[in-house]
C-alpha positions in Angstrom: 5.4 -33.3 -1.3 4.0 -30.0 -2.7 6.5 -28.4 -5.1 9.5 -29.3 -3.1 7.9 -28.8 0.3 8.0 -31.6 2.8 4.5 -32.1 4.1 3.8 -34.2 7.3 0.4 -35.9 7.4 -1.6 -35.6 10.6 -5.1 -36.5 9.4 -8.1 -34.8 11.1 -11.6 -36.4 11.0 -13.2 -33.0 10.9 -14.1 -32.4 7.3 -17.0 -32.6 4.9 -18.0 -32.3 1.3 -17.2 -29.1 -0.6 -20.2 -27.4 -2.2 -18.2 -24.7 -4.0 -15.0 -24.5 -6.1 -11.9 -23.4 -4.4 -11.4 -19.6 -4.8 -9.7 -18.3 -1.7 -7.1 -19.0 1.0 -7.8 -18.0 4.6 -4.9 -17.5 7.0 -5.3 -18.0 10.7 -3.3 -18.0 13.9 -3.9 -21.0 16.2 -4.5 -18.8 19.3 -3.4 -21.5 21.7 -0.5 -21.8 24.1 1.5 -24.4 22.0 1.5 -25.9 18.6 1.1 -29.4 20.0 -2.1 -28.2 21.7 -3.4 -26.7 18.5 -2.6 -29.7 16.5 -4.4 -31.9 19.0 -7.5 -29.7 19.0 -7.7 -29.6 15.2 -7.7 -33.4 15.2 -10.1 -33.9 18.0 -13.5 -35.1 16.6 -15.3 -33.5 19.6 -13.9 -30.0 18.8 -15.3 -30.0 15.3 -12.7 -27.6 14.0 -9.9 -28.3 11.5 -7.8 -26.7 8.7 -6.1 -28.0 5.6 -2.6 -27.2 6.9 -0.8 -26.1 10.0 2.6 -24.5 10.1 4.7 -24.9 13.3 7.0 -22.2 14.6 10.0 -24.2 13.3 8.5 -24.2 9.8 7.2 -27.7 9.8 4.0 -28.1 7.7 1.3 -30.5 8.7 -1.5 -31.6 6.4 -4.7 -32.2 8.3 -7.4 -32.3 5.6 -7.1 -33.1 1.9 -7.7 -30.0 -0.2 -10.7 -31.5 -2.1 -12.5 -31.8 1.3 -14.2 -29.0 3.2 -12.3 -28.2 6.4 -13.9 -26.5 9.3 -11.8 -23.4 9.9 -13.6 -20.3 9.1 -16.9 -20.8 10.9 -19.6 -18.1 10.3 -17.9 -16.0 7.6 -18.4 -13.9 4.5 -16.2 -12.6 1.7 -17.0 -11.1 -1.6 -20.5 -12.6 -1.8 -19.6 -16.0 -0.5 -21.1 -17.1 2.8 -19.9 -20.6 2.8 -16.3 -19.7 3.1 -15.2 -23.2 4.3 -16.5 -24.6 1.0 -14.6 -22.1 -1.2 -11.4 -22.0 0.7 -8.1 -23.6 1.8 -7.5 -22.9 5.5 -3.9 -22.5 6.8 -3.3 -22.3 10.6 -0.1 -20.7 11.7 1.1 -21.5 15.2 1.0 -18.4 17.4 -0.4 -17.9 20.8 -2.5 -15.0 19.6 -3.8 -12.0 21.5 -5.1 -14.2 24.4 -1.7 -15.9 25.3 1.0 -13.4 24.4 0.7 -12.5 20.7 4.1 -12.2 19.0 5.6 -11.9 15.6 5.5 -15.0 13.4 8.9 -16.7 12.9 11.1 -16.5 9.8 10.8 -20.2 9.6 6.9 -20.0 9.5 7.0 -17.3 6.8 9.6 -19.3 4.9 7.2 -22.3 4.8 4.1 -20.3 4.3 5.2 -18.3 1.2 5.9 -21.3 -1.1 2.8 -23.1 0.3 0.5 -20.2 -0.6 2.3 -19.7 -3.9 1.7 -23.3 -5.0 -1.9 -23.4 -3.8 -2.7 -20.1 -5.3 -1.2 -21.1 -8.7 -2.8 -24.5 -8.7 -6.3 -23.3 -8.0 -6.1 -19.9 -9.9 -6.8 -17.9 -6.7 -6.6 -14.1 -7.1 -4.4 -12.2 -4.7 -7.5 -10.3 -3.4 -8.8 -13.7 -2.2 -5.8 -14.4 -0.1 -7.2 -13.2 3.2 -7.1 -13.4 7.0 -9.7 -14.9 9.3 -10.5 -11.4 10.6 -11.3 -10.3 7.0 -14.0 -13.0 6.6 -15.3 -12.8 10.1 -14.6 -9.2 11.4 -17.1 -9.3 14.2 -15.6 -12.5 15.7 -11.9 -12.8 14.8 -8.6 -10.9 15.0 -6.3 -13.4 13.4 -3.7 -13.6 11.9 -3.5 -10.1 13.4 -1.5 -6.8 13.1 1.9 -8.6 13.5 1.4 -10.8 10.5 3.8 -9.9 7.6 1.4 -9.3 4.7 4.1 -7.3 2.9 6.2 -10.6 2.5 3.3 -12.0 0.5 2.3 -8.9 -1.3 5.8 -8.2 -2.7 5.6 -11.6 -4.4 2.1 -10.9 -5.6 0.6 -13.5 -3.3 -1.6 -11.0 -1.6 -2.8 -7.5 -2.1 -0.3 -4.8 -1.2 -1.0 -1.9 1.1 -1.5 1.1 -1.2 1.1 3.8 -0.6 1.6 5.8 -3.7 -0.6 8.4 -5.4 -3.2 8.2 -2.7 -6.3 10.4 -3.2 -9.0 11.0 -0.6 -12.5 10.4 -2.3 -14.1 12.4 0.5 -16.8 9.7 1.1 -19.1 10.2 4.0 -19.0 7.3 6.5 -21.9 5.7 4.7 -20.2 5.9 1.4 -17.0 4.3 2.9 -19.1 1.5 4.3 -20.7 0.9 0.9 -17.2 0.8 -0.7 -15.9 -1.5 2.0 -18.8 -3.9 1.3 -18.0 -3.7 -2.3 -14.4 -4.6 -1.6 -15.6 -7.8 0.1 -16.2 -7.2 3.8 -19.3 -8.0 5.7 -20.3 -4.6 7.1 -23.2 -5.7 9.3 -21.1 -4.5 12.3 -19.5 -1.3 10.9 -16.9 -0.8 13.6 -15.8 -4.4 13.5 -15.5 -4.2 9.7 -13.5 -1.0 9.8 -11.3 -2.5 12.5 -10.6 -5.6 10.4 -9.8 -3.4 7.4 -7.3 -1.4 9.5 -5.8 -4.6 11.0 -5.1 -5.8 7.4 -4.1 -2.6 5.6 -3.1 -0.1 8.3 -2.0 -2.1 11.3 0.0 0.7 13.1 -3.3 2.4 14.0 -6.4 0.2 14.7 -9.1 2.3 16.3 -12.3 1.3 14.2 -12.8 5.0 13.1 -13.0 6.0 9.5 -10.5 8.7 8.6 -8.8 10.2 5.5 -6.1 7.6 5.4 -8.6 4.8 5.4 -10.6 6.4 2.6 -7.4 6.8 0.6 -6.3 3.2 1.0 -9.7 1.8 0.3 -10.1 3.8 -2.9 -6.7 2.7 -4.1 -7.6 -0.9 -3.4 -10.7 -0.6 -5.5 -8.7 0.5 -8.5 -7.8 -2.1 -11.2 -4.1 -2.0 -10.2 -3.6 -1.0 -6.6 -0.4 1.2 -6.1 1.3 -0.6 -3.4 4.8 -0.7 -1.9 5.7 -4.0 -3.7 
């Protein structure tokens, strides 16, 4: 049990030793046709992938890897100066077919299970809300999950993730190079600029994802870099 949550144990052999303290939570979608298939893959020693938790569409939570161990969920990733994201993070897989198999909104039952799980992990490890991120945030050139249909606002209004800034927005007028420097300062790997901008939009402006820097993107990023982002929460 975690803070009143029922956790079903489904151990995976795919884990190793942590090399860094836990400082982030990375959210994923499974991107497979069913939850059962995803759970089987995450427990298959030949697949060499895993996560700490998996949340089924009906809200059941499975624990695959103990939190003190390094699960293999993020792959090649980077966030705020950390390149061994697996060592520094708790990985949570949320069952959803993803963009390849009919991407759809996450269920109320999933969000109802995810919110208290994230809240408990975040509090116990002292994780800042800026370090509750999506897979696409830490691996923008490779990943799209949990994607534009994920309800980040549900987490942000409870201060479990950063809000989308909506008030008192000001355009700093950065040239594109200045925007990329600011995006890197915020935490993204900007080696692939278009991928980084796309990931930023997917997270903070999901209604229009085109990989192009515009005034709204500049306004949102500037607000996020302020000590207290002015969001809709």
